N, C-alpha and C positions, 0 to 999 in steps of 0.2 A: 509511622512507621520508617525503621532502621532498617539498616542492609543485613542483622543477623536475622530482624521478624522477619523479611523477606523471604530469606534463604529455610526458614524453617516454614514457614509456608507454601514456599515453589517444592520444596520434597515431600511436602504431605498431601500437596495435590498429586505427585507423582502417581507418590504411591495408591491415591485416591485411583486416580485412571486407569494406572495397570491393575487395578484389583478390577475396577468397572469389565475392561477391554478383554482383560486376560491376555497382552501382548509382553507384556515383561515391561521389570519398571527404567531397563535404559533403554526401549524403545522408545516408552514415554519421554522420556527426560530429554531426549534428541530432539522429539520430535513438539517437546514445547518450549526447545529451548530456540530452533529454528521457528517458530510463530513469532517467538521475540523481536528476534531478529529483522523477520518479515516488517513486522509492523515500526521499526526504525529503520528500516530500509539499506539497513546492512546486507541482506540479501534479497533475493526480486522473489524466489519460490522454493520449494525445499520439494526434492521425493526423497524416503527411505529406501535405502538398499543395503539392509543388512548384510555381509560376505566376511570371511575371516579363510585364512588357507597357508599354503607357504608354498615359496620360490626356491627348493634348495632348501638352502639352511633357516632362510629370513622369513619371520611370521611378516604378513598382512592381513589389514583391516581397513572395511571402509562402513561407515554405516547410514550416509546418504550423500546428496550432490545436488548441487544446480549452476545450469548454467547461463552467465547471465547474457544473452545476447545482445545487448547494445553497447559494451566494451568487451566483448568475447572473453571473459576470464571464468575457468572451470574452478568450483567451489568443490574440493572435497572435504568429506568432512568423517571424523573420526569421534568416538567417544571416551573418555577416559571417566568410570562415571562406579563410585560401591554403592551407594544408598545408605549404608551406615552411618560409617565413621564421619560424623562431621569435624574432627580436628585433621583429615589428612589432606598434608598437602604437594603439591605439584610443586617438584624442581625442574630446573631446566634440564637434570641429566633425563626425566621420566618424559617431558613435554618433548625432549628431542628425540625421544624412542617413538612414541606417537606418531611424531613428523614422520620418522623413518617407515614406519609401517603404512603410512599412505600413501610414500614414495614407491616403496617397494608391489603396493598394490599398480600402483599407475605405471610403473614398469611392466610387472607380469600381464597388465593390459591390454600395452604397445609391442610387447616384443614374444609373448609366448600364445602357447593356443589357447591359453584363458577361455578363451569365448565358449570354444568346442566345450570345455569341462564343466561350464556352467548350463544349470539346466536353462532350456531353453521357456522365454516368457515368464520371468522371472527376472524383478525391478535390477539386480545385479547385469544380468546377460544386458540389460538395455543399458547399462550405464555403460559395460567395456565396448557395447558396441556404437554407441556415440562417441565416445573418446577415439576409434580406434579412427570412423566414419569422418569426426572433425578434427583431428590431429592439425591439421594445417591454416584451421582457423582458429583455434586457441593460440591466444598472446599471454596471456600469464593463468600460472593456478594457484590459486589460495586454497592453502592446506588451513582448516580449522579444526581444533579440538575444543569440545567440549565437554567440563567438566566440572563435578561436585564437590573436587577438593578446593582447594584456597591455592593460588597459584603463587610463588616464593615474590616477596619481595626481590629478590636477587634477578628475578627476570626483567630486564631493563628492555634488551631488541632481540627481537628473534632473527635470525640468520641463517638462510637456507639457499644452497648452492642452487644456480640453474639447472633443468631439468633439460638435454641435448638443446639451450643455446632459449631455452623459453623463462623467461623470472618467473623464482616461486618465493611465493610470498608465505607466512605463516600468522596465525591469528589464534589468540588462547583467549578463549569463552569463560573465564568462573561464575559463580552465580554473582559475586560481590561487582564484577562489571558489567555482570546481565542489569542490576539494579543501577550502577550509577550512569550506564546510556539510557534504560529504558524506561526510568522511572526520574529523570530528569526533567525540567520542566519542557527543555526541547522534547524529548521522546524520541531521542537520534543521535548516531553520532555527530560530532560537530570537529568538523572540516580546520587545523590552523597550519597556517601555511608561514613560512619561514623563507621571503623571498632570496635572503641574500643566499642560500643553498641555493641556489639556482642559477643568480648574475648578478655574482660583485657586490655591488653597494646597494640590491634592491630595483623598482620599478620605476624610472625618471617618470614626475606625473607634475602637473600643477592644479592646485586646488579650486575649484568655484564657486569661490567665497561668496560672490553676491547671488548663488543661488541657494544657499544653505539656509536654513529653517532651523528650530527645536527638535523636529523629527528626521532631521539627517543632512548630511554635508555630501558632498561630490566631488570626485578627484578624478582626472583625464589623465589615462596615461599611456605608453608604450611597453609591450609584451612582445619581446622575442619570441618567435615562433616555436622554437627550439623546448624555450619554459613554458611556452603555455603545453607544450609535449609530453614535456617531462613531466608535469603534477597532476596531467590527465593519465600517462601512463600508470603513475604512482595509484592516484586516487580511483579513475574510473567514474564510473556512471553515479556514484556520489558525491560527485566535483557538481553535479548540475541541479537545479532547481527541479521540485519534484514536476511541476506543471512541463517544464519539458523534458524530462525526463520520460513521463506518459507521453507528451505529442509527439518524439521525435522517435518513441519505441517502434508505432504505429507506421513511419515514413521513411522513407530511404534516409539513411542514415548521414552518410557519405555524397555530396552534393558532387556533381562531374564537372560542374563550371568551377568550382573553387579546387577542385583536384586537379583541373588542367592549369591552372593557375598559379596553382603548386609546384608543378611539374617543368612549366614551361617558361613562364615566368614571374620566378618568385620574388623578384624586387618590384614589383608593380602589386603583390600582394595587400599592401597599405591603401594605395590609392583605389581600387578596383572595389576593395571588403567592406563591409559598413561595420566591423569588428564582435567585440565582444559587449556586455553589457553585466555586471556583476554584485553583488550585495555583499555587507559581512558585517556582521555585530560589532568591532572592533577592529581599526583600523591605527598603526602606529606609520609615524610618519618623519621620517630622519631627513635634518637642512643638512646637508655638506660643501663645499668649496668649487661642488659642479652642479649644483642644484637641489631639487625637493627630490626624496625617493619613498616608494611605500616598502617599508623593509616587513612587515608582518602584518597579515588579517585572519581572525577569528571568523569563526561557522561560515566562511567563503562557500558561495553559490552563486553559477553561471547564471543568470535568467535569461537572458537573451543570444545568441550564439552558440550554441551546442553542437550545430551543427559545422559552424566552422573549425571550431575545436575537434570534433571527433573527424571532421576532415585531413588534418593538418598531422595527425596522430596517425590515421593511418596510412596516410602518404608516404612517413617517414617510415614505418613499419612496413609494409606491402612492398610499396613502391621505390623503395632504400632513396626517397627525396631529402634533399640537401636543402635543410632549412636554412642555412646563415643567410645573413640577408631580409631574411623575411619578416616583416615585424605587424603586429595587431595592434590597432588600438582599443582600448578599456577606456568604460566609463566604469569606474568603483563608485557604489553607493553604501558611505559607512553611515546605518540606521542607528538613530536614538532613544531610541523607542522604550518607555519607561517599563511594559509589561513584552512578556513572552508573546503573550495574543495580539497585542496590539502592532508586535514589531512583525510577526506573521503576515499579520493581516494587510499592513503594510507592502512588504516581499511581494505578496501575492499579486496586490494593487500594481507594483510596479513590473513584475512579471508580464500581468493580462497588457499592460498597456506598451509593454518595448516590445512584443510580441503581435501587435494587432496589423503590421503589417503582412504576417507574415500566413492567412489564412487561418490564425488558430480560432478554434470554436468555442464559446462560452464549455461545452463538453467537456475541451482540455482544461478546463481548468474548473474539474470539478471539484476539487476537492474544498472547494470555497464557494458551492451553490447551495442557493438556499433550501433546496431540499435537505440536506443536511440539520439545518441548524430547524426546521420544521421536525424533523426524525426525532432529533434531540428534545424538542419541547414537549414532543408527545410523548418521549418514553420517562419524563420527569414528572409527569404531571399524571400518565395511567396507571393504572394498580391491575396485576392480573389476579384471578379467580385465586384462593385458597385450596392446595390441595396436599393431600391425603393426609387429613385431617388437623392440619395448620390451624390455629388461630390468631392465624395476622396471613394481611397480603403483601404480599412481592411486586418489584418492580422490573421490567426488561431494562436495562442501562443500556443507553446508545452513545457510542462513542465517535463525536461528529471528531475530534482533535485526536491523535495519538496520544495514549498513555493516561486517558481523563478518568478511568476508571480506577487506577493506582494513586494519581496526584487527588482524587475527589480524600483518600485515606491517609494522605502523608501526614496532616496536622492535626489529626483524630488520636484522641486518648484510647487508649485497649480499650474500654468500655464501649464509647463512641464507634470506634472500628470495627466490634461485633455487631453492634445494632446497624452500621452500616450496610455490612455483612450479610447480615438475618433480611434486611428488605431488597438487597441489589446481590443475589448470588451471581456465583461468577460463573455458573453456566447457563444467566441469563444475560449475559455482555454481549452485546451485538456489535461488532466492529462493521465499518464503512466496507469491508473488501469482503467482510461473511452476508453483508447484506445482498451484495451485487453477485453473489455467488450463490445464494437458494434463487435469486428474483430471476436471475440468467437463466437457473437449470430450471427452475417451473415455465420458465417464457419459452423453452426448447431449445437452448443452445448449449448441451452439454458437451459436446467438442471444444467451443470456445471457450467455457471454465478450464475448461484441461489442460488451456494453453499458458494456466498460471495464472495466480494474484491478478498482475497489472495490466498484463493482455484483458485477461476478462472485463477488470474496472474499466480500461479504457472502453471497450466496447459498452458495459451498462450505462456510460457516462455519454456517450450519444444516446443512446435509444429514451433515457430520462431526460436529457437535456429535452429534446423533441416532444417528449409529451406531456412535461412541465409548462413549454411553450404552448403548448395545444390546450391542455388545463389543469393549472395546477390543485386545482380541488380535489382532484383521484388521488392524491398522495395525504389521505387524511387517518385518523385512528385505524381506519379498518383495513389501510396496507399497512399500517406496523405490525398489526396483530396479525395478519395472513404473512407477513414475516417472521414474526415470532414461531408461528406454528411451522414453517416451513424450515426453521430450524431445531423443532421438536421432531420432525423430520429426519433430519440430517443427521441429529445425536445418535435418536435409535439406531442408526444404520452403523453408525462410527462406533458403538456400542456393543452391537449385536451381531455384525459380522465375523469381526476375529473368534468367535465362541463358537464360529456355525464348523459342522466336522467337514465341509467343501471347501474350505478356507485355508490356503496353506502358505497366505500369507503376500503382500504385493497387490498394489493397483486396485486400494480400499476405496480413496476418495473418487477413480476412476468410478469404480465399482456405483457409489453412488451417485453419483454424476446423472448415468447414464440410468437408473433403475429409477431414481425419482422422475428423472425426464420422462425416462418412457411412461412410469406408473399414468403420468398424466394423459398423455396417448390412447393409451389402451383406453382409461374410464370414458374420455370423448368420444372411443372408437365407438364399445360397447355397450355404452349406455349414452345414446343420442339426446343432448339438449342438455346435458346434466356436467357438473365438475365437482371436486372434493369439496367438502364442507370445510372451510380451514376456521371458519368461526366455532364451528365444534371444537375444533382440536383445541383451538384458545380457551375456548373455558373449560375443555375437561384438562387443560396443560398438560393431554399427554394423548396417544394416538391409542385407538380402539385395538381390540383385538386381531379384528379383523384386517386394519390396516395394514398391522405389524406382521402378519403369516403371511398377507400376499407379496408381501414388501421384501420379505425374506427370501419367499418364493422364486418371487423375481429376480431378485440380485442374483443368485447360483446360476440362472439361464444366461442373466447380463456375463457373470464371468465367464463362463462357457466359449460364450460369442466373443468377447474380447480378445478370448487368447486363443480363441481357434487357429489352428496349423494351418489354415487354408486364406488367411491376412494376406493382403498383398502386400504390407510393411511388418517387416518380421519383429522392430522393437516395438514392445506395446505402447507404451509409455507416447511414443510419437504417432502411435495409429490413432490414439485416443483423441488426436487432436486434429483431425481428416472427419471433412464433414461425410466420406465414406464409410466412417466409424459409426455414426450416428442413422444414417440410411439402414446402413447392414442391421443396425439395435433394436429397427422399426418393422423389421421381417419376424422378428420373432413370436413364434407362436404361444400364446398364453393366455389363459382366460382365468376372469377375475371372478370371483365366486358371488354370486346373486345376491348372498346377505350385504354386499356391500354399497349397496342402494340407500341400506340407513346410513350411510356417511356418507350421502351426497345430497349436494342443490341442486334445482334447476337455475339454469341461465337467467330466466326469466325472474325467478327468486334473488336470484343473484344481483343483478341488474337494480331492482328496487333498492335490496339495502345499501346498495351502490350508490343511488340517486339521493339516498338519506343523509349516507355518510358525505356526502358533498356538500349537501345544504348545511348539514353542522360544522363543515368544514368552510364553509361560507361566511358563518357566523365567528366563527372564531378569527379567522382573518380582520373580519370588522371590527372587532373588539381589539383585536392586535396593532391594527393602524391608528384607532383614536388613540391607545394608550402611548404609541410612540412618538405619535405630534401632541399631546400633552405634554410628555417626558421630556421634549428638549425646550431649552432656552427660548424663553419670547424674543429676547434680542436675538438668538438666532436666524428666525423667522423673519424678523425684521431686515435683519444682513439680506435675507432669502431674496425679500422682496424688491430690493433695491439692484439686487445680483442680477434678478431674471427680467426685469424689467430692463434694466440697461445690455443686456446681451440676447435681449429680443426672445427669451427660453418662455413667454408666458401667452396665455389664451384669455378674453374676459372672463372666463369661469374659472382658471388659475388665478386671478387676479380678486375674485370675490374672495375665495378660500382662503389666498395669505390675509386680505383685510381680516377675516375673523379668526386666522390663526396669530395674528400681532394683538389679539385684543385678548388672551386665554388668561386669566380665567374666566371676563365679564361676561366672555359672549366664547360656543363653542361649535366648532366647526363637526359637520355631520358624518356620517360616516363614509356618503360619495366623495366628499371633499375632503377629505382625511387622507385616501386614497390618492388621487389627484396629488394634492399636497406630497406626498412619501414618492411618489412618481416623477414630480419635478425637480425637489430635491436632488433622486437620479441622477436625473438630465445635466442640473446644474453643476454636481461634483465633478461630472465628466469635461464637462467644460473649465473645471478650474474651482470652484467654490470649496472654499476651506472651511468644514462645522466647526473646526475645534475652537477659532478664533473667539 
């Protein structure tokens, strides 16, 4: 698949989505690009809020927004969409016109009575309210153009004047750029930093040559606090490795002790602070008469020290701190891995180890949790029942890593790609954030889900980590099937709600979260000892008419309650994030039809089915453990035996298992011994054992 094919497929999917929901091609276009950018970590979330008008003779328009709480950046989005002309070009003049419309909207929001003119309880009213309430907290405005035109090659740099002393950044996202960033092997934006732009010759450093391996090189450097703050101000939360960002997003980003040192004893910062650790996929070192300097780093990510970085930047911005004389020690690891997946795994391992002193749980590194590998394994093997007369089965494709679905198709011929898409339809792709969204909703946390993909993912991670440690066999084929069934419920409401006469636009996602969460509460309340039969939905690959009609009827009441004029918080979007909102929703009076009972399963039947699924998973685990042990080189088990004995990691049972493993294939360890061997291998790796030698 090349850029042209991607664009054609992308625009066709927009037409399909618009036809299904009836919301319009432009809205579908903006929403789809936003979802891609969320996956690529360009945006942390997205809220649609189309509005257009005039301030004097100047026209303004906005199509959506997202506020990044971590680096206090307000992203405002405008669409430049045609939908028909494939050869249309976005020139610099047209782009500046669109940026201008966003700036006029911003000015109208903050300096006129626009808030009073916009109808209450609409997404744009929420946006204007948010801008006015948080104007002193916003540190940067990022204006984004989403366009189906081709960006002119003459556009090299977008420069926009500050607004009221606040920096303004402009970004243009055409479909070609979307393809380059989201469909690359990394599946995200790559940060490239030329340190000479910030500090003369670069960052002075020493190479830890004795620590270098085939996997990495390491450098120790001293980076001025002002340079670190400049870089953070430019790149914001994208500078932080995903696990670090996820961890800090739920904690206090600015440490009081760090702040006190910056303000009162900046010259002691180097001595008091642990510094930062970072990784890069390429590092350029230059030797000068004054020593060695780091001058360039590609895919620069801070994996430890995010709190230090944010605190320095905030102290300069909010406290007007003078950073002269403030220096930070930096360990920079240059990753030498040959494949992207190996590099990502090494970065995650370094990140986990670097943060071990910060009370960071495995849940904070949920992106690399074995839960995801299990979901991926199940999705690649399990077929969904054929539907609507189709003579072939399909699969639900789980994306363990960003962009996997597209990556699978990149090197396929057109015929093979068509075959792949038939077996793995686009509407049956399950992203990690989608799984967290539907499962957390079903668990009864619509208020948490409403807080955005990142916050919800962190919340879900803690739950899964605890449950996995308690009983990992509960995450089996049945769990995967139930996830797909919940996604079918979500998809039905996403498509059906916009067509209802009572829906006037806005809050669709929140309506869905609260409707499905309350739907389960009502089932358990009105049909004691029963729950929705998600396996029935899986087997049908569709919802029954009883479920569809009752969900829609409930959704209307949920919307009325969410936008009730008596709600304590005027901003509906913010109100949906409150536990009190969920408490109010659960007071809605609604009776499910008696015929719903045919769609339910008793709790006892459900528990029996879950026990059976756990037994099946246990067998799968045993087979997996045996294959893992057998597929590893005998030489590795011999080296492990020596390492484990030397470091006192083994029990007599482990010694027996290792003795057998060292004689594969003449002798074969049993399933119990294989599990012991894999557990021993994991402990040994933590102690420094290298499996790759």
